[in-house]
VMD Tcl script that builds the backbone (N, CA, C; Angstrom):
set m [mol new atoms 249]
animate dup $m
set s [atomselect $m all]
$s set {name element resname resid chain x y z} {
  {N N MET 1 A 86.590 218.937 80.498}
  {CA C MET 1 A 86.940 218.098 81.616}
  {C C MET 1 A 86.695 216.643 81.249}
  {N N LYS 2 A 87.697 215.793 81.437}
  {CA C LYS 2 A 87.602 214.384 81.107}
  {C C LYS 2 A 87.052 213.619 82.303}
  {N N THR 3 A 86.084 212.756 82.050}
  {CA C THR 3 A 85.545 211.926 83.120}
  {C C THR 3 A 85.956 210.487 82.875}
  {N N THR 4 A 86.215 209.777 83.940}
  {CA C THR 4 A 86.581 208.378 83.856}
  {C C THR 4 A 85.379 207.546 84.256}
  {N N ARG 5 A 84.936 206.692 83.342}
  {CA C ARG 5 A 83.807 205.815 83.635}
  {C C ARG 5 A 84.286 204.595 84.386}
  {N N GLN 6 A 83.708 204.353 85.527}
  {CA C GLN 6 A 84.031 203.167 86.301}
  {C C GLN 6 A 83.206 201.986 85.785}
  {N N PRO 7 A 83.795 200.781 85.767}
  {CA C PRO 7 A 83.020 199.615 85.348}
  {C C PRO 7 A 81.825 199.423 86.282}
  {N N GLN 8 A 80.716 199.022 85.715}
  {CA C GLN 8 A 79.517 198.758 86.504}
  {C C GLN 8 A 79.077 197.324 86.278}
  {N N ALA 9 A 78.614 196.685 87.340}
  {CA C ALA 9 A 78.090 195.331 87.227}
  {C C ALA 9 A 76.794 195.373 86.423}
  {N N LEU 10 A 76.677 194.480 85.441}
  {CA C LEU 10 A 75.489 194.405 84.602}
  {C C LEU 10 A 74.613 193.206 84.960}
  {N N GLY 11 A 75.105 192.336 85.826}
  {CA C GLY 11 A 74.376 191.136 86.216}
  {C C GLY 11 A 74.973 189.883 85.606}
  {N N LEU 12 A 74.742 188.757 86.264}
  {CA C LEU 12 A 75.243 187.446 85.823}
  {C C LEU 12 A 76.748 187.451 85.570}
  {N N GLY 13 A 77.483 188.239 86.346}
  {CA C GLY 13 A 78.936 188.270 86.244}
  {C C GLY 13 A 79.484 189.161 85.154}
  {N N HIS 14 A 78.635 189.827 84.386}
  {CA C HIS 14 A 79.072 190.708 83.300}
  {C C HIS 14 A 79.311 192.124 83.828}
  {N N TRP 15 A 80.275 192.798 83.199}
  {CA C TRP 15 A 80.637 194.166 83.582}
  {C C TRP 15 A 80.582 195.080 82.370}
  {N N SER 16 A 80.340 196.349 82.612}
  {CA C SER 16 A 80.365 197.342 81.536}
  {C C SER 16 A 81.818 197.662 81.187}
  {N N HIS 17 A 82.021 198.182 79.994}
  {CA C HIS 17 A 83.346 198.626 79.557}
  {C C HIS 17 A 83.137 199.547 78.358}
  {N N PRO 18 A 83.905 200.628 78.249}
  {CA C PRO 18 A 83.695 201.564 77.139}
  {C C PRO 18 A 83.922 200.964 75.747}
  {N N LEU 19 A 84.661 199.874 75.631}
  {CA C LEU 19 A 84.937 199.278 74.326}
  {C C LEU 19 A 83.965 198.163 73.939}
  {N N LEU 20 A 82.980 197.862 74.768}
  {CA C LEU 20 A 82.019 196.814 74.417}
  {C C LEU 20 A 81.361 197.128 73.078}
  {N N GLY 21 A 81.304 196.130 72.205}
  {CA C GLY 21 A 80.710 196.295 70.885}
  {C C GLY 21 A 81.656 196.858 69.844}
  {N N GLU 22 A 82.861 197.218 70.255}
  {CA C GLU 22 A 83.842 197.814 69.332}
  {C C GLU 22 A 84.838 196.776 68.839}
  {N N ARG 23 A 85.479 197.094 67.717}
  {CA C ARG 23 A 86.577 196.274 67.195}
  {C C ARG 23 A 87.821 196.550 68.029}
  {N N VAL 24 A 88.493 195.478 68.455}
  {CA C VAL 24 A 89.704 195.610 69.257}
  {C C VAL 24 A 90.801 194.703 68.702}
  {N N VAL 25 A 92.030 195.041 69.031}
  {CA C VAL 25 A 93.194 194.219 68.688}
  {C C VAL 25 A 93.585 193.446 69.936}
  {N N ASP 26 A 93.752 192.147 69.799}
  {CA C ASP 26 A 94.168 191.282 70.906}
  {C C ASP 26 A 95.653 190.981 70.748}
  {N N HIS 27 A 96.485 191.673 71.503}
  {CA C HIS 27 A 97.936 191.517 71.395}
  {C C HIS 27 A 98.420 190.170 71.943}
  {N N ALA 28 A 97.635 189.531 72.790}
  {CA C ALA 28 A 98.025 188.229 73.341}
  {C C ALA 28 A 97.836 187.098 72.336}
  {N N HIS 29 A 97.094 187.353 71.271}
  {CA C HIS 29 A 96.823 186.323 70.263}
  {C C HIS 29 A 97.231 186.807 68.872}
  {N N GLY 30 A 98.463 187.256 68.763}
  {CA C GLY 30 A 99.020 187.620 67.461}
  {C C GLY 30 A 98.367 188.814 66.801}
  {N N ASP 31 A 97.929 189.777 67.598}
  {CA C ASP 31 A 97.276 190.993 67.081}
  {C C ASP 31 A 96.010 190.670 66.286}
  {N N ARG 32 A 95.337 189.630 66.702}
  {CA C ARG 32 A 94.071 189.236 66.076}
  {C C ARG 32 A 93.015 190.306 66.370}
  {N N VAL 33 A 92.201 190.624 65.383}
  {CA C VAL 33 A 91.150 191.629 65.539}
  {C C VAL 33 A 89.822 190.915 65.762}
  {N N GLY 34 A 89.067 191.406 66.741}
  {CA C GLY 34 A 87.753 190.848 67.029}
  {C C GLY 34 A 86.836 191.915 67.587}
  {N N VAL 35 A 85.595 191.539 67.799}
  {CA C VAL 35 A 84.618 192.450 68.385}
  {C C VAL 35 A 84.494 192.100 69.865}
  {N N PHE 36 A 84.640 193.102 70.719}
  {CA C PHE 36 A 84.577 192.926 72.168}
  {C C PHE 36 A 83.114 192.728 72.553}
  {N N ARG 37 A 82.744 191.502 72.894}
  {CA C ARG 37 A 81.345 191.152 73.153}
  {C C ARG 37 A 80.961 191.202 74.623}
  {N N ALA 38 A 81.894 190.884 75.527}
  {CA C ALA 38 A 81.541 190.836 76.945}
  {C C ALA 38 A 82.786 190.924 77.810}
  {N N LEU 39 A 82.587 191.409 79.023}
  {CA C LEU 39 A 83.607 191.382 80.066}
  {C C LEU 39 A 82.990 190.584 81.201}
  {N N ALA 40 A 83.414 189.324 81.334}
  {CA C ALA 40 A 82.802 188.402 82.286}
  {C C ALA 40 A 83.792 187.296 82.633}
  {N N PRO 41 A 83.573 186.616 83.771}
  {CA C PRO 41 A 84.451 185.497 84.111}
  {C C PRO 41 A 84.287 184.359 83.116}
  {N N ASP 42 A 85.314 183.542 83.024}
  {CA C ASP 42 A 85.290 182.362 82.159}
  {C C ASP 42 A 84.997 181.149 83.033}
  {N N ALA 43 A 84.055 180.327 82.620}
  {CA C ALA 43 A 83.763 179.089 83.345}
  {C C ALA 43 A 84.938 178.133 83.159}
  {N N GLU 44 A 85.202 177.328 84.153}
  {CA C GLU 44 A 86.313 176.383 84.071}
  {C C GLU 44 A 86.042 175.322 83.012}
  {N N ALA 45 A 86.984 175.155 82.107}
  {CA C ALA 45 A 86.842 174.176 81.029}
  {C C ALA 45 A 86.901 172.739 81.567}
  {N N THR 46 A 87.396 172.576 82.806}
  {CA C THR 46 A 87.514 171.224 83.365}
  {C C THR 46 A 86.186 170.704 83.902}
  {N N HIS 47 A 85.163 171.565 83.932}
  {CA C HIS 47 A 83.843 171.163 84.430}
  {C C HIS 47 A 82.793 171.408 83.352}
  {N N PRO 48 A 82.725 170.499 82.357}
  {CA C PRO 48 A 81.734 170.706 81.299}
  {C C PRO 48 A 80.311 170.600 81.852}
  {N N GLY 49 A 79.397 171.202 81.163}
  {CA C GLY 49 A 78.000 171.166 81.585}
  {C C GLY 49 A 77.493 172.561 81.867}
  {N N PRO 50 A 76.284 172.651 82.368}
  {CA C PRO 50 A 75.699 173.973 82.610}
  {C C PRO 50 A 76.420 174.724 83.727}
  {N N VAL 51 A 76.484 176.034 83.574}
  {CA C VAL 51 A 77.065 176.895 84.605}
  {C C VAL 51 A 75.915 177.324 85.504}
  {N N LEU 52 A 75.960 176.924 86.764}
  {CA C LEU 52 A 74.852 177.170 87.671}
  {C C LEU 52 A 75.055 178.385 88.566}
  {N N LYS 53 A 76.280 178.914 88.584}
  {CA C LYS 53 A 76.557 180.132 89.346}
  {C C LYS 53 A 77.688 180.878 88.663}
  {N N VAL 54 A 77.811 182.151 88.973}
  {CA C VAL 54 A 78.871 182.967 88.383}
  {C C VAL 54 A 80.209 182.463 88.920}
  {N N PRO 55 A 81.156 182.121 88.038}
  {CA C PRO 55 A 82.465 181.660 88.499}
  {C C PRO 55 A 83.162 182.723 89.344}
  {N N ASP 56 A 83.886 182.281 90.346}
  {CA C ASP 56 A 84.614 183.183 91.234}
  {C C ASP 56 A 86.023 183.406 90.681}
  {N N THR 57 A 86.096 183.952 89.486}
  {CA C THR 57 A 87.371 184.239 88.828}
  {C C THR 57 A 87.307 185.652 88.268}
  {N N PRO 58 A 88.456 186.267 88.025}
  {CA C PRO 58 A 88.440 187.625 87.462}
  {C C PRO 58 A 87.802 187.633 86.075}
  {N N PRO 59 A 87.165 188.741 85.706}
  {CA C PRO 59 A 86.567 188.809 84.375}
  {C C PRO 59 A 87.628 188.866 83.280}
  {N N VAL 60 A 87.283 188.325 82.121}
  {CA C VAL 60 A 88.149 188.360 80.941}
  {C C VAL 60 A 87.355 188.968 79.794}
  {N N ALA 61 A 88.056 189.387 78.767}
  {CA C ALA 61 A 87.417 189.936 77.574}
  {C C ALA 61 A 87.010 188.780 76.669}
  {N N TRP 62 A 85.736 188.786 76.261}
  {CA C TRP 62 A 85.211 187.805 75.313}
  {C C TRP 62 A 85.154 188.482 73.949}
  {N N LEU 63 A 85.865 187.915 72.985}
  {CA C LEU 63 A 85.946 188.496 71.643}
  {C C LEU 63 A 85.379 187.524 70.622}
  {N N SER 64 A 84.797 188.067 69.569}
  {CA C SER 64 A 84.306 187.221 68.480}
  {C C SER 64 A 84.937 187.686 67.178}
  {N N PRO 65 A 85.201 186.753 66.259}
  {CA C PRO 65 A 85.745 187.135 64.962}
  {C C PRO 65 A 84.778 188.060 64.237}
  {N N GLU 66 A 85.312 188.981 63.471}
  {CA C GLU 66 A 84.474 189.957 62.757}
  {C C GLU 66 A 83.467 189.302 61.819}
  {N N GLY 67 A 83.843 188.233 61.172}
  {CA C GLY 67 A 82.961 187.572 60.211}
  {C C GLY 67 A 82.158 186.432 60.802}
  {N N GLY 68 A 82.186 186.290 62.119}
  {CA C GLY 68 A 81.501 185.184 62.782}
  {C C GLY 68 A 82.467 184.055 63.075}
  {N N GLY 69 A 82.058 183.154 63.898}
  {CA C GLY 69 A 82.914 182.031 64.275}
  {C C GLY 69 A 82.966 181.864 65.775}
  {N N VAL 70 A 83.960 181.147 66.228}
  {CA C VAL 70 A 84.093 180.797 67.633}
  {C C VAL 70 A 84.715 181.940 68.433}
  {N N GLU 71 A 84.060 182.307 69.536}
  {CA C GLU 71 A 84.600 183.342 70.428}
  {C C GLU 71 A 85.860 182.839 71.111}
  {N N TRP 72 A 86.663 183.775 71.582}
  {CA C TRP 72 A 87.819 183.432 72.399}
  {C C TRP 72 A 87.906 184.449 73.531}
  {N N THR 73 A 88.670 184.089 74.550}
  {CA C THR 73 A 88.847 184.993 75.690}
  {C C THR 73 A 90.297 185.428 75.769}
  {N N THR 74 A 90.477 186.591 76.386}
  {CA C THR 74 A 91.816 187.133 76.564}
  {C C THR 74 A 91.796 188.083 77.748}
  {N N GLY 75 A 92.968 188.422 78.248}
  {CA C GLY 75 A 93.059 189.360 79.353}
  {C C GLY 75 A 92.657 190.760 78.936}
  {N N LEU 76 A 92.007 191.462 79.823}
  {CA C LEU 76 A 91.553 192.813 79.517}
  {C C LEU 76 A 92.732 193.741 79.227}
  {N N ASP 77 A 93.876 193.472 79.835}
  {CA C ASP 77 A 95.041 194.326 79.632}
  {C C ASP 77 A 95.776 194.046 78.321}
  {N N THR 78 A 95.278 193.104 77.516}
  {CA C THR 78 A 95.957 192.786 76.247}
  {C C THR 78 A 95.218 193.309 75.030}
  {N N ILE 79 A 94.112 194.039 75.247}
  {CA C ILE 79 A 93.346 194.547 74.104}
  {C C ILE 79 A 93.391 196.073 74.046}
  {N N GLU 80 A 93.205 196.586 72.837}
  {CA C GLU 80 A 93.043 198.023 72.647}
  {C C GLU 80 A 92.178 198.242 71.416}
  {N N ALA 81 A 91.575 199.405 71.340}
  {CA C ALA 81 A 90.701 199.735 70.219}
  {C C ALA 81 A 91.490 199.733 68.913}
  {N N VAL 82 A 90.842 199.274 67.846}
  {CA C VAL 82 A 91.445 199.329 66.510}
  {C C VAL 82 A 91.533 200.790 66.124}
  {N N ARG 83 A 92.660 201.178 65.592}
  {CA C ARG 83 A 92.859 202.589 65.183}
  {C C ARG 83 A 92.625 202.747 63.715}
}
mol reanalyze $m
mol bondsrecalc $m
mol representation Tube
mol addrep $m
């Protein structure tokens, strides 16, 4: 019997996801491969400085390059596990 895991709030705007910590393909960014680090809202880039509350925006996938570097965000519906 297959069970479907529902996302759970982890705190500070972060959510659980079965692919967290896994390598994923980001189809929205040229099939770039990264490690799925977090599912959380993105702070508005137009307001630099400290984030004092959880942004009221939908969560996005936070990915990091496999060898290190700058993280990027993408829509959750644009990623899938590396096969």
